[in-house]
C-alpha positions as CSV (number, residue, x, y, z in Angstrom):
1,M,-41.6,-11.3,-2.9
2,P,-38.3,-13.3,-3.1
3,D,-37.3,-15.7,-0.5
4,D,-34.2,-13.7,0.9
5,G,-33.4,-16.6,3.2
6,G,-33.3,-19.3,0.5
7,S,-31.3,-16.9,-1.6
8,R,-28.5,-16.5,1.2
9,Y,-28.7,-20.4,1.6
10,A,-28.0,-20.7,-2.1
11,A,-25.2,-18.4,-2.1
12,R,-23.6,-19.9,1.1
13,R,-23.8,-23.4,-0.8
14,A,-22.2,-21.9,-3.8
15,R,-19.5,-20.3,-1.8
16,R,-18.9,-23.7,0.1
17,F,-18.7,-25.4,-3.3
18,V,-16.1,-23.1,-4.3
19,L,-14.0,-23.5,-1.2
20,S,-14.2,-27.2,-1.5
21,R,-12.0,-27.2,-4.5
22,R,-8.9,-28.2,-2.5
23,L,-6.7,-28.7,-5.6
24,V,-6.3,-24.8,-6.0
25,R,-4.2,-22.9,-3.6
26,R,-6.3,-20.3,-1.8
27,A,-4.8,-16.8,-1.1
28,L,-6.7,-14.3,1.4
29,I,-6.0,-10.7,0.7
30,T,-7.1,-8.1,3.5
31,G,-8.0,-4.7,2.0
32,L,-8.9,-6.5,-1.4
33,E,-10.6,-3.6,-2.9
34,G,-7.7,-1.2,-2.0
35,F,-5.1,0.1,-4.4
36,T,-2.4,-2.5,-3.6
37,G,-5.0,-5.4,-3.0
38,Q,-6.4,-4.9,-6.4
39,Y,-3.1,-5.3,-8.3
40,L,-2.0,-8.2,-5.9
41,S,-5.4,-10.1,-6.7
42,R,-4.8,-9.9,-10.4
43,E,-1.3,-11.1,-10.1
44,L,-2.4,-14.2,-7.9
45,K,-5.0,-15.2,-10.1
46,A,-2.9,-15.0,-13.1
47,A,-0.4,-17.4,-11.4
48,G,-3.3,-19.9,-10.8
49,W,-4.4,-18.9,-7.3
50,A,-7.8,-18.8,-5.8
51,V,-8.2,-15.3,-4.2
52,F,-10.4,-14.5,-1.4
53,G,-10.8,-11.0,0.3
54,I,-12.0,-9.0,2.9
55,G,-12.6,-5.1,3.1
56,R,-15.0,-2.4,4.0
57,A,-16.7,-2.0,0.5
58,E,-20.0,-4.1,-0.2
59,R,-19.6,-6.7,-3.0
60,P,-22.8,-9.0,-2.3
61,D,-22.6,-10.9,-5.4
62,D,-19.0,-12.0,-4.8
63,L,-18.9,-15.3,-3.2
64,C,-15.1,-15.0,-2.4
65,Y,-15.4,-11.8,-0.6
66,R,-16.5,-10.9,2.9
67,Q,-17.4,-7.1,4.0
68,V,-15.4,-7.3,7.5
69,D,-13.8,-4.5,9.7
70,L,-10.5,-5.4,11.4
71,S,-12.3,-4.8,14.8
72,D,-14.8,-7.5,14.0
73,T,-13.1,-10.6,15.6
74,A,-16.2,-12.7,15.3
75,G,-16.4,-11.9,11.4
76,L,-12.6,-12.2,10.9
77,T,-12.7,-15.7,12.7
78,D,-15.6,-16.8,10.6
79,W,-14.3,-15.9,7.5
80,V,-11.0,-17.3,7.7
81,N,-12.4,-20.6,9.1
82,E,-14.6,-21.0,5.8
83,V,-11.8,-20.0,3.5
84,Q,-8.9,-21.8,5.3
85,P,-6.3,-19.9,3.3
86,D,-2.9,-21.3,2.2
87,V,-1.3,-17.9,2.4
88,V,-2.4,-14.4,3.7
89,A,-1.6,-11.0,2.6
90,H,-2.3,-8.4,5.0
91,L,-2.4,-4.9,3.3
92,A,-5.5,-3.5,5.1
93,G,-4.8,-0.5,7.1
94,I,-4.3,3.4,7.1
95,A,-1.3,4.2,4.7
96,F,-1.8,7.7,4.3
97,V,0.8,9.5,6.6
98,G,-1.2,12.8,6.8
99,H,-4.5,11.1,8.0
100,G,-6.2,13.6,10.4
101,D,-6.9,11.1,13.2
102,P,-3.7,9.9,14.9
103,E,-5.5,7.3,17.0
104,A,-6.9,5.5,14.0
105,F,-3.1,4.5,12.9
106,Y,-3.1,2.3,16.2
107,R,-6.7,1.2,16.0
108,V,-6.4,-0.2,12.7
109,N,-2.7,-0.9,11.7
110,L,-1.9,-2.4,15.6
111,I,-5.0,-3.5,17.0
112,G,-6.7,-4.6,13.8
113,T,-3.6,-6.8,12.6
114,R,-3.5,-8.3,16.1
115,N,-7.4,-9.3,15.5
116,L,-6.6,-10.9,12.2
117,L,-3.5,-13.0,13.7
118,A,-5.7,-13.9,16.4
119,A,-8.3,-15.4,13.8
120,L,-5.8,-17.1,11.8
121,A,-3.8,-18.7,14.8
122,A,-7.2,-20.0,15.9
123,C,-8.0,-21.5,12.8
124,N,-7.5,-25.4,12.3
125,K,-5.6,-24.9,9.1
126,R,-2.1,-23.2,9.4
127,P,-1.4,-21.0,6.5
128,D,2.1,-21.5,4.7
129,C,2.7,-17.8,4.9
130,V,1.2,-14.6,6.4
131,L,2.7,-11.5,4.8
132,L,2.3,-8.3,7.0
133,A,2.6,-5.1,5.1
134,S,4.5,-2.8,7.2
135,S,6.4,0.5,5.6
136,A,9.7,1.9,5.0
137,N,8.6,4.8,7.2
138,V,9.9,2.8,10.2
139,Y,13.4,3.7,9.2
140,G,12.4,7.6,9.8
141,N,15.1,10.2,9.2
142,A,18.0,7.9,9.1
143,A,21.5,9.2,8.5
144,S,22.7,6.5,6.4
145,G,22.2,6.4,2.4
146,V,21.0,3.1,1.8
147,L,18.8,1.5,4.3
148,A,19.0,-2.3,4.9
149,E,16.6,-4.3,7.2
150,S,19.5,-4.2,9.9
151,A,19.0,-0.3,10.1
152,L,17.8,0.7,13.4
153,P,14.1,2.2,13.2
154,N,13.6,5.7,14.0
155,P,9.9,6.3,13.3
156,A,9.2,10.2,12.6
157,N,5.3,10.0,12.6
158,D,2.2,8.3,14.0
159,Y,2.0,6.2,10.9
160,A,5.5,5.0,11.4
161,V,4.9,4.2,15.0
162,S,1.8,2.3,14.6
163,K,3.4,0.1,11.8
164,L,6.7,-0.7,14.1
165,A,4.6,-1.5,16.8
166,M,2.7,-3.8,14.6
167,E,6.1,-5.7,13.8
168,F,6.9,-5.9,17.4
169,M,3.4,-7.3,18.2
170,A,3.7,-9.8,15.6
171,K,6.6,-11.3,17.1
172,L,4.4,-12.5,19.9
173,W,2.8,-14.9,17.1
174,Q,5.9,-16.3,15.6
175,G,5.5,-19.4,17.4
176,K,2.0,-20.0,16.0
177,L,2.0,-18.5,12.3
178,P,4.7,-18.2,9.6
179,I,4.8,-14.6,9.6
180,L,6.8,-12.4,6.8
181,I,7.0,-8.6,7.2
182,A,7.3,-6.6,4.4
183,R,8.8,-3.1,4.3
184,P,7.6,-1.4,1.1
185,F,9.3,2.0,0.1
186,N,7.2,4.5,-2.1
187,Y,5.3,3.0,-4.8
188,T,2.6,4.4,-7.2
189,G,0.5,3.5,-10.1
190,I,-3.0,4.0,-11.7
191,G,-5.8,4.0,-9.1
192,Q,-3.7,5.4,-6.1
193,S,-5.4,8.2,-4.4
194,D,-4.6,11.6,-5.2
195,A,-3.7,12.3,-1.8
196,F,-0.4,10.6,-2.4
197,L,2.2,12.7,-3.9
198,L,2.9,11.0,-7.4
199,P,-0.8,10.5,-8.1
200,K,-1.5,14.2,-7.3
201,I,1.4,15.5,-9.5
202,V,0.0,13.3,-12.3
203,S,-3.5,14.5,-11.8
204,H,-2.5,18.2,-12.3
205,F,-0.3,17.4,-15.3
206,R,-3.2,15.5,-17.1
207,R,-5.7,18.4,-16.7
208,R,-2.8,20.8,-17.6
209,A,-3.2,22.9,-14.5
210,E,-1.2,26.1,-14.5
211,V,-0.2,25.8,-10.8
212,I,0.3,23.0,-8.2
213,E,1.1,23.6,-4.6
214,L,3.6,21.1,-2.8
215,G,5.6,20.9,0.1
216,N,9.1,20.2,0.3
217,L,10.7,19.9,-3.0
218,D,14.1,18.8,-1.6
219,V,12.9,15.3,-0.6
220,W,14.3,12.0,-2.4
221,R,12.4,8.8,-2.5
222,D,12.7,5.2,-3.7
223,F,9.8,5.0,-6.0
224,S,8.4,1.5,-7.2
225,D,5.8,0.5,-9.7
226,V,2.6,-1.0,-8.1
227,R,2.7,-3.7,-10.5
228,W,6.2,-4.8,-9.7
229,V,5.3,-4.6,-5.9
230,A,2.6,-6.9,-6.5
231,A,4.7,-9.4,-8.4
232,A,7.2,-9.2,-5.4
233,Y,4.6,-9.8,-3.0
234,R,3.2,-12.9,-4.8
235,R,6.9,-14.3,-5.1
236,L,7.6,-13.8,-1.3
237,L,4.2,-15.4,-0.7
238,E,5.1,-18.5,-2.7
239,A,8.6,-18.6,-1.1
240,A,7.3,-18.3,2.5
241,P,10.3,-17.1,4.1
242,A,9.0,-17.3,7.7
243,G,10.4,-14.8,10.2
244,E,12.1,-12.6,7.8
245,I,12.0,-8.8,7.5
246,V,12.1,-7.7,3.7
247,N,12.7,-4.4,2.1
248,V,10.4,-4.2,-1.1
249,C,12.3,-1.5,-3.1
250,S,14.0,-0.5,-6.2
251,G,17.3,0.5,-4.7
252,R,17.2,4.0,-6.6
253,T,15.9,7.4,-5.5
254,H,14.5,10.2,-7.4
255,S,14.1,14.0,-6.0
256,L,10.6,15.7,-6.1
257,R,12.1,18.0,-8.7
258,E,13.2,15.2,-10.9
259,V,9.6,13.6,-11.1
260,L,8.3,17.2,-12.1
261,A,10.7,17.2,-14.9
262,M,10.1,13.9,-16.2
263,A,6.1,14.6,-16.0
264,E,6.9,17.9,-18.1
265,A,8.8,16.1,-20.6
266,I,6.3,13.2,-21.3
267,T,3.5,16.0,-21.4
268,G,5.2,19.1,-22.9
269,H,3.2,21.0,-20.1
270,S,5.0,23.1,-17.7
271,I,3.5,23.7,-14.3
272,R,4.3,26.6,-11.9
273,V,5.1,25.2,-8.5
274,E,4.2,26.9,-5.3
275,V,5.6,25.7,-1.9
276,N,2.7,25.6,0.6
277,P,4.0,26.0,4.1
278,A,1.1,23.9,5.5
279,F,2.1,21.0,3.2
280,V,5.7,21.1,4.8
281,R,5.8,18.7,7.8
282,A,8.5,19.3,10.6
283,N,9.0,15.6,10.8
284,E,9.5,15.0,7.1
285,V,11.6,12.3,6.1
286,K,14.1,13.5,3.8
287,T,15.7,10.6,2.2
288,L,14.5,7.0,1.8
289,C,16.3,4.6,-0.2
290,G,16.1,1.0,0.3
291,D,18.6,-1.9,0.0
292,S,16.9,-4.7,-2.0
293,S,19.7,-7.3,-1.4
294,R,17.6,-9.5,0.9
295,L,14.6,-9.5,-1.2
296,R,16.4,-10.6,-4.1
297,S,18.2,-13.2,-2.1
298,L,14.8,-14.9,-1.5
299,V,13.2,-14.4,-4.3
300,D,13.6,-13.5,-8.3
301,P,11.7,-10.3,-8.9
302,P,10.8,-9.1,-12.2
303,D,12.7,-6.2,-13.7
304,M,11.6,-2.8,-12.0
305,P,10.1,-0.5,-14.9
306,P,11.9,3.0,-14.6
307,L,10.0,5.7,-13.1
308,E,9.7,7.5,-16.1
309,E,7.8,4.5,-17.7
310,T,5.5,4.2,-14.5
311,L,4.7,7.9,-14.8
312,R,4.0,7.6,-18.8
313,W,1.6,4.8,-17.8
314,M,-0.1,6.9,-15.3
315,L,-0.2,10.3,-17.4
316,Q,-1.7,8.2,-20.7
317,H,-4.3,6.3,-18.8
318,K,-7.7,6.8,-20.2
């Protein structure tokens, strides 16, 4: 019978050996196994960072990962003290606006974030940057066409309220931690759940479905490519502009009808669209377009792939 205690001890020694390599910059990503976390991990590793993570999935053979829930304050504190990260990207949270449990938005997005900040503040090594992923949904149904960070928040659903509450809560930690708040607008790519709009459309075109049920077709969104978002996050982490709130966006909008037309042109397949009243939300945000001026004043993000290129990448993925 294997010596489980000895195996755990050996694994812990191996992990400490990895952590002892102080010459390598260390990044901690919450939600490492999630959609955005996977892309940011690749982006940081390609730039020479050692990447550590937390998440809900089990990865027993990964010495740089710990299965920790954001409600587990002891587990968070233990892992932060062991990693002693140079930068932190907090991506974990409930991101689907239509999530069925409104209370979960506040437990995870608000209280979970507070638990993480408390663990970071208690660590004897102060990180250089703590990036908190908020959301452009905090702007709500704003009247202005292009939204800068100075726009008055007007959240229209529990998800957006939880993210805005997180931002206000984070101000309590500004004196202890170099916090940066990112407000990403809609973005997509391979690996995003079909619960989100563009992956749902891509899935229907890939299997050449005859019909797709959607909600309001007259919505306009500022869509970005997840690979570009990961690159922008990495550059923000390296620049470490503490105290800033930054839109992460393309500055261009496309209507849902345009997205459908692009997918049809790429695949040569036509789908009949049926509007399902159950998918039409009374508090739907009609138009979201971001002003990326502040982002570009702080870092030099790469060129944004056109939305048609992102859709082609997703549609042709094997």
